[in-house]
N, CA, C and O atoms as a printed pandas DataFrame, in Angstrom:
     atom_number atom_name residue_name chain_id  residue_number  x_coord  y_coord  z_coord
0              1         N          MET        A               1   24.997  118.185   73.370
1              2        CA          MET        A               1   24.865  117.374   72.178
2              3         C          MET        A               1   25.148  118.236   70.950
3              4         O          MET        A               1   24.703  119.381   70.866
4              5         N          ARG        A               2   25.868  117.689   70.032
5              6        CA          ARG        A               2   26.236  118.367   68.805
6              7         C          ARG        A               2   25.022  118.480   67.877
7              8         O          ARG        A               2   24.273  117.510   67.750
8              9         N          PRO        A               3   24.799  119.628   67.223
9             10        CA          PRO        A               3   23.662  119.739   66.290
10            11         C          PRO        A               3   23.872  118.834   65.077
11            12         O          PRO        A               3   24.999  118.655   64.614
12            13         N          LYS        A               4   22.784  118.270   64.571
13            14        CA          LYS        A               4   22.876  117.382   63.412
14            15         C          LYS        A               4   23.092  118.206   62.152
15            16         O          LYS        A               4   22.515  119.280   61.983
16            17         N          GLU        A               5   23.936  117.679   61.273
17            18        CA          GLU        A               5   24.208  118.358   60.013
18            19         C          GLU        A               5   24.550  117.335   58.941
19            20         O          GLU        A               5   24.859  116.184   59.246
20            21         N          LEU        A               6   24.493  117.758   57.694
21            22        CA          LEU        A               6   24.788  116.882   56.569
22            23         C          LEU        A               6   26.256  116.472   56.605
23            24         O          LEU        A               6   27.141  117.316   56.742
24            25         N          GLN        A               7   26.505  115.176   56.481
25            26        CA          GLN        A               7   27.859  114.634   56.492
26            27         C          GLN        A               7   28.008  113.621   55.358
27            28         O          GLN        A               7   27.034  113.010   54.920
28            29         N          CYS        A               8   29.226  113.460   54.901
29            30        CA          CYS        A               8   29.565  112.415   53.942
30            31         C          CYS        A               8   30.121  111.256   54.769
31            32         O          CYS        A               8   31.009  111.452   55.599
32            33         N          VAL        A               9   29.597  110.045   54.543
33            34        CA          VAL        A               9   29.968  108.884   55.334
34            35         C          VAL        A               9   30.399  107.754   54.403
35            36         O          VAL        A               9   29.689  107.413   53.457
36            37         N          VAL        A              10   31.567  107.179   54.678
37            38        CA          VAL        A              10   32.090  106.049   53.911
38            39         C          VAL        A              10   31.961  104.798   54.776
39            40         O          VAL        A              10   32.458  104.769   55.902
40            41         N          THR        A              11   31.299  103.766   54.256
41            42        CA          THR        A              11   31.157  102.511   54.995
42            43         C          THR        A              11   32.141  101.473   54.464
43            44         O          THR        A              11   32.615  101.560   53.331
44            45         N          PHE        A              12   32.431  100.499   55.305
45            46        CA          PHE        A              12   33.403   99.459   54.981
46            47         C          PHE        A              12   32.835   98.097   55.366
47            48         O          PHE        A              12   31.980   98.005   56.248
48            49         N          GLN        A              13   33.303   97.052   54.714
49            50        CA          GLN        A              13   32.883   95.692   55.048
50            51         C          GLN        A              13   33.637   95.154   56.259
51            52         O          GLN        A              13   33.108   94.332   57.007
52            53         N          THR        A              14   34.887   95.622   56.456
53            54        CA          THR        A              14   35.694   95.110   57.565
54            55         C          THR        A              14   36.375   96.252   58.314
55            56         O          THR        A              14   36.552   97.348   57.780
56            57         N          THR        A              15   36.750   95.976   59.546
57            58        CA          THR        A              15   37.498   96.948   60.343
58            59         C          THR        A              15   38.854   97.218   59.707
59            60         O          THR        A              15   39.345   98.346   59.754
60            61         N          THR        A              16   39.458   96.205   59.119
61            62        CA          THR        A              16   40.754   96.369   58.447
62            63         C          THR        A              16   40.659   97.396   57.328
63            64         O          THR        A              16   41.559   98.221   57.167
64            65         N          GLU        A              17   39.586   97.356   56.559
65            66        CA          GLU        A              17   39.379   98.337   55.484
66            67         C          GLU        A              17   39.236   99.740   56.066
67            68         O          GLU        A              17   39.795  100.696   55.528
68            69         N          ALA        A              18   38.493   99.865   57.159
69            70        CA          ALA        A              18   38.296  101.170   57.797
70            71         C          ALA        A              18   39.619  101.732   58.309
71            72         O          ALA        A              18   39.891  102.921   58.148
72            73         N          MET        A              19   40.438  100.888   58.922
73            74        CA          MET        A              19   41.722  101.341   59.464
74            75         C          MET        A              19   42.694  101.728   58.343
75            76         O          MET        A              19   43.444  102.696   58.473
76            77         N          ALA        A              20   42.677  100.970   57.247
77            78        CA          ALA        A              20   43.533  101.305   56.100
78            79         C          ALA        A              20   43.129  102.649   55.507
79            80         O          ALA        A              20   43.981  103.463   55.151
80            81         N          PHE        A              21   41.811  102.875   55.405
81            82        CA          PHE        A              21   41.348  104.163   54.893
82            83         C          PHE        A              21   41.764  105.284   55.829
83            84         O          PHE        A              21   42.261  106.315   55.375
84            85         N          GLU        A              22   41.568  105.098   57.129
85            86        CA          GLU        A              22   41.919  106.139   58.098
86            87         C          GLU        A              22   43.398  106.510   58.000
87            88         O          GLU        A              22   43.742  107.692   57.999
88            89         N          GLU        A              23   44.257  105.525   57.918
89            90        CA          GLU        A              23   45.701  105.788   57.826
90            91         C          GLU        A              23   46.034  106.599   56.582
91            92         O          GLU        A              23   46.779  107.577   56.654
92            93         N          THR        A              24   45.484  106.196   55.448
93            94        CA          THR        A              24   45.745  106.905   54.188
94            95         C          THR        A              24   45.138  108.302   54.216
95            96         O          THR        A              24   45.770  109.257   53.764
96            97         N          ALA        A              25   43.937  108.433   54.734
97            98        CA          ALA        A              25   43.264  109.735   54.800
98            99         C          ALA        A              25   44.059  110.713   55.654
99           100         O          ALA        A              25   44.188  111.883   55.294
100          101         N          ARG        A              26   44.588  110.256   56.766
101          102        CA          ARG        A              26   45.405  111.123   57.629
102          103         C          ARG        A              26   46.660  111.600   56.886
103          104         O          ARG        A              26   47.014  112.778   56.945
104          105         N          LYS        A              27   47.321  110.680   56.192
105          106        CA          LYS        A              27   48.532  111.026   55.438
106          107         C          LYS        A              27   48.232  112.044   54.337
107          108         O          LYS        A              27   49.066  112.891   54.017
108          109         N          GLU        A              28   47.028  111.949   53.761
109          110        CA          GLU        A              28   46.639  112.840   52.667
110          111         C          GLU        A              28   45.981  114.133   53.146
111          112         O          GLU        A              28   45.629  114.988   52.333
112          113         N          GLY        A              29   45.813  114.278   54.462
113          114        CA          GLY        A              29   45.323  115.534   55.013
114          115         C          GLY        A              29   43.813  115.697   55.103
115          116         O          GLY        A              29   43.336  116.813   55.306
116          117         N          LEU        A              30   43.045  114.617   54.958
117          118        CA          LEU        A              30   41.597  114.735   55.131
118          119         C          LEU        A              30   41.297  115.099   56.578
119          120         O          LEU        A              30   42.029  114.705   57.486
120          121         N          LYS        A              31   40.241  115.835   56.790
121          122        CA          LYS        A              31   39.910  116.367   58.121
122          123         C          LYS        A              31   38.923  115.507   58.905
123          124         O          LYS        A              31   38.696  115.760   60.089
124          125         N          GLY        A              32   38.335  114.499   58.269
125          126        CA          GLY        A              32   37.320  113.675   58.917
126          127         C          GLY        A              32   37.890  112.758   59.979
127          128         O          GLY        A              32   39.043  112.877   60.393
128          129         N          ARG        A              33   37.021  111.821   60.412
129          130        CA          ARG        A              33   37.455  110.862   61.427
130          131         C          ARG        A              33   36.577  109.625   61.385
131          132         O          ARG        A              33   35.505  109.626   60.779
132          133         N          ILE        A              34   37.044  108.574   62.034
133          134        CA          ILE        A              34   36.287  107.340   62.178
134          135         C          ILE        A              34   35.262  107.521   63.296
135          136         O          ILE        A              34   35.583  108.034   64.368
136          137         N          ILE        A              35   34.019  107.092   63.031
137          138        CA          ILE        A              35   32.948  107.141   64.031
138          139         C          ILE        A              35   32.188  105.810   63.986
139          140         O          ILE        A              35   32.335  105.052   63.028
140          141         N          PRO        A              36   31.381  105.521   65.008
141          142        CA          PRO        A              36   30.535  104.323   64.952
142          143         C          PRO        A              36   29.500  104.431   63.828
143          144         O          PRO        A              36   29.083  105.529   63.462
144          145         N          LEU        A              37   29.100  103.302   63.296
145          146        CA          LEU        A              37   28.114  103.235   62.224
146          147         C          LEU        A              37   26.798  103.868   62.657
147          148         O          LEU        A              37   26.216  103.441   63.654
148          149         N          PRO        A              38   26.311  104.885   61.928
149          150        CA          PRO        A              38   25.012  105.485   62.265
150          151         C          PRO        A              38   23.882  104.466   62.092
151          152         O          PRO        A              38   23.957  103.597   61.223
152          153         N          ARG        A              39   22.859  104.571   62.900
153          154        CA          ARG        A              39   21.726  103.636   62.850
154          155         C          ARG        A              39   20.966  103.701   61.535
155          156         O          ARG        A              39   20.314  102.731   61.147
156          157         N          ALA        A              40   21.041  104.825   60.851
157          158        CA          ALA        A              40   20.271  105.017   59.617
158          159         C          ALA        A              40   20.769  104.167   58.450
159          160         O          ALA        A              40   20.061  104.028   57.452
160          161         N          ILE        A              41   21.970  103.597   58.551
161          162        CA          ILE        A              41   22.529  102.795   57.466
162          163         C          ILE        A              41   23.032  101.460   58.009
163          164         O          ILE        A              41   23.214  101.294   59.215
164          165         N          ALA        A              42   23.251  100.519   57.103
165          166        CA          ALA        A              42   23.755   99.199   57.482
166          167         C          ALA        A              42   25.033   98.903   56.707
167          168         O          ALA        A              42   25.179   99.296   55.549
168          169         N          SER        A              43   25.951   98.208   57.362
169          170        CA          SER        A              43   27.207   97.837   56.726
170          171         C          SER        A              43   27.798   96.666   57.488
171          172         O          SER        A              43   27.384   96.369   58.608
172          173         N          GLY        A              44   28.767   96.005   56.875
173          174        CA          GLY        A              44   29.405   94.857   57.509
174          175         C          GLY        A              44   30.274   95.234   58.686
175          176         O          GLY        A              44   30.466   94.432   59.599
176          177         N          CYS        A              45   30.800   96.442   58.677
177          178        CA          CYS        A              45   31.689   96.925   59.724
178          179         C          CYS        A              45   30.953   97.964   60.565
179          180         O          CYS        A              45   30.117   98.703   60.046
180          181         N          GLY        A              46   31.252   98.022   61.828
181          182        CA          GLY        A              46   30.598   98.967   62.723
182          183         C          GLY        A              46   31.251  100.333   62.759
183          184         O          GLY        A              46   30.904  101.169   63.594
184          185         N          LEU        A              47   32.210  100.569   61.846
185          186        CA          LEU        A              47   32.906  101.853   61.792
186          187         C          LEU        A              47   32.716  102.499   60.427
187          188         O          LEU        A              47   32.614  101.809   59.412
188          189         N          VAL        A              48   32.669  103.831   60.408
189          190        CA          VAL        A              48   32.582  104.589   59.156
190          191         C          VAL        A              48   33.527  105.785   59.243
191          192         O          VAL        A              48   33.939  106.191   60.329
192          193         N          TRP        A              49   33.858  106.333   58.093
193          194        CA          TRP        A              49   34.620  107.579   58.031
194          195         C          TRP        A              49   33.625  108.694   57.803
195          196         O          TRP        A              49   32.831  108.634   56.864
196          197         N          ARG        A              50   33.655  109.720   58.654
197          198        CA          ARG        A              50   32.766  110.876   58.515
198          199         C          ARG        A              50   33.588  112.075   58.054
199          200         O          ARG        A              50   34.657  112.356   58.596
200          201         N          GLU        A              51   33.079  112.770   57.055
201          202        CA          GLU        A              51   33.776  113.925   56.472
202          203         C          GLU        A              51   32.734  114.960   56.072
203          204         O          GLU        A              51   31.581  114.615   55.811
204          205         N          ASP        A              52   33.126  116.201   56.025
205          206        CA          ASP        A              52   32.271  117.256   55.502
206          207         C          ASP        A              52   31.895  116.900   54.059
207          208         O          ASP        A              52   32.746  116.421   53.311
208          209         N          PRO        A              53   30.650  117.123   53.656
209          210        CA          PRO        A              53   30.233  116.779   52.288
210          211         C          PRO        A              53   31.082  117.430   51.202
211          212         O          PRO        A              53   31.197  116.889   50.102
212          213         N          LEU        A              54   31.674  118.574   51.495
213          214        CA          LEU        A              54   32.547  119.229   50.510
214          215         C          LEU        A              54   33.800  118.399   50.234
215          216         O          LEU        A              54   34.476  118.615   49.228
216          217         N          GLY        A              55   34.111  117.463   51.106
217          218        CA          GLY        A              55   35.284  116.607   50.936
218          219         C          GLY        A              55   35.006  115.337   50.155
219          220         O          GLY        A              55   35.899  114.504   49.999
220          221         N          ARG        A              56   33.779  115.169   49.659
221          222        CA          ARG        A              56   33.439  113.925   48.952
222          223         C          ARG        A              56   34.331  113.680   47.745
223          224         O          ARG        A              56   34.750  112.545   47.517
224          225         N          VAL        A              57   34.628  114.696   46.981
225          226        CA          VAL        A              57   35.484  114.534   45.800
226          227         C          VAL        A              57   36.868  114.046   46.230
227          228         O          VAL        A              57   37.448  113.175   45.581
228          229         N          SER        A              58   37.390  114.599   47.309
229          230        CA          SER        A              58   38.692  114.168   47.821
230          231         C          SER        A              58   38.654  112.714   48.278
231          232         O          SER        A              58   39.607  111.965   48.060
232          233         N          ILE        A              59   37.574  112.322   48.901
233          234        CA          ILE        A              59   37.418  110.933   49.352
234          235         C          ILE        A              59   37.406  109.988   48.149
235          236         O          ILE        A              59   38.112  108.980   48.135
236          237         N          GLU        A              60   36.605  110.321   47.149
237          238        CA          GLU        A              60   36.515  109.466   45.965
238          239         C          GLU        A              60   37.863  109.365   45.255
239          240         O          GLU        A              60   38.236  108.294   44.777
240          241         N          LYS        A              61   38.588  110.468   45.187
241          242        CA          LYS        A              61   39.911  110.467   44.565
242          243         C          LYS        A              61   40.875  109.585   45.368
243          244         O          LYS        A              61   41.628  108.800   44.791
244          245         N          LEU        A              62   40.848  109.715   46.679
245          246        CA          LEU        A              62   41.709  108.923   47.552
246          247         C          LEU        A              62   41.419  107.427   47.390
247          248         O          LEU        A              62   42.343  106.622   47.265
248          249         N          LEU        A              63   40.149  107.063   47.393
249          250        CA          LEU        A              63   39.766  105.656   47.238
250          251         C          LEU        A              63   40.281  105.084   45.925
251          252         O          LEU        A              63   40.783  103.961   45.883
252          253         N          LYS        A              64   40.155  105.856   44.860
253          254        CA          LYS        A              64   40.576  105.390   43.541
254          255         C          LYS        A              64   42.098  105.325   43.416
255          256         O          LYS        A              64   42.638  104.317   42.962
256          257         N          GLU        A              65   42.780  106.374   43.810
257          258        CA          GLU        A              65   44.240  106.438   43.651
258          259         C          GLU        A              65   44.974  105.406   44.497
259          260         O          GLU        A              65   46.005  104.879   44.078
260          261         N          HIS        A              66   44.455  105.116   45.671
261          262        CA          HIS        A              66   45.133  104.188   46.583
262          263         C          HIS        A              66   44.513  102.788   46.566
263          264         O          HIS        A              66   44.908  101.923   47.348
264          265         N          HIS        A              67   43.544  102.569   45.676
265          266        CA          HIS        A              67   42.891  101.263   45.529
266          267         C          HIS        A              67   42.391  100.732   46.874
267          268         O          HIS        A              67   42.583   99.563   47.208
268          269         N          LEU        A              68   41.744  101.619   47.636
269          270        CA          LEU        A              68   41.221  101.250   48.945
270          271         C          LEU        A              68   39.839  100.623   48.788
271          272         O          LEU        A              68   39.030  101.062   47.970
272          273         N          ARG        A              69   39.587   99.604   49.577
273          274        CA          ARG        A              69   38.293   98.925   49.548
274          275         C          ARG        A              69   37.320   99.634   50.480
275          276         O          ARG        A              69   37.687  100.090   51.563
276          277         N          TYR        A              70   36.069   99.717   50.033
277          278        CA          TYR        A              70   35.008  100.327   50.839
278          279         C          TYR        A              70   33.682   99.733   50.397
279          280         O          TYR        A              70   33.610   99.041   49.381
280          281         N          ASP        A              71   32.652  100.000   51.151
281          282        CA          ASP        A              71   31.327   99.473   50.831
282          283         C          ASP        A              71   30.531  100.503   50.036
283          284         O          ASP        A              71   30.229  100.287   48.863
284          285         N          SER        A              72   30.188  101.632   50.679
285          286        CA          SER        A              72   29.371  102.672   50.034
286          287         C          SER        A              72   29.745  104.049   50.568
287          288         O          SER        A              72   30.417  104.181   51.590
288          289         N          ILE        A              73   29.290  105.070   49.845
289          290        CA          ILE        A              73   29.433  106.451   50.292
290          291         C          ILE        A              73   28.021  107.028   50.369
291          292         O          ILE        A              73   27.245  106.945   49.417
292          293         N          TYR        A              74   27.709  107.613   51.524
293          294        CA          TYR        A              74   26.392  108.201   51.758
294          295         C          TYR        A              74   26.556  109.671   52.129
295          296         O          TYR        A              74   27.602  110.089   52.626
296          297         N          GLU        A              75   25.516  110.436   51.882
297          298        CA          GLU        A              75   25.401  111.772   52.459
298          299         C          GLU        A              75   24.130  111.747   53.287
299          300         O          GLU        A              75   23.041  111.531   52.757
300          301         N          LEU        A              76   24.270  111.969   54.597
301          302        CA          LEU        A              76   23.121  111.926   55.472
302          303         C          LEU        A              76   23.303  112.893   56.640
303          304         O          LEU        A              76   24.417  113.303   56.966
304          305         N          VAL        A              77   22.201  113.237   57.244
305          306        CA          VAL        A              77   22.210  114.148   58.384
306          307         C          VAL        A              77   22.440  113.325   59.651
307          308         O          VAL        A              77   21.630  112.474   60.020
308          309         N          ILE        A              78   23.559  113.603   60.297
309          310        CA          ILE        A              78   23.877  112.922   61.571
310          311         C          ILE        A              78   24.413  113.921   62.559
311          312         O          ILE        A              78   24.740  113.558   63.688
């Protein structure tokens, strides 16, 4: 089992939003990945993007520049 550590998590209302974010994030070189929704949070979609917390600024910039839809951004230990 992987040790728990602080992560930045982006939630989405729909799977379509999550897939659009993943495609754009890959093109822009983000290192994170799509994972199942952690139990500690709630969202309309069962998928989230997980990234190192140091990448939060890059995530926020990507969301704004590409007008991507999302629900919330959390930092939590998972």
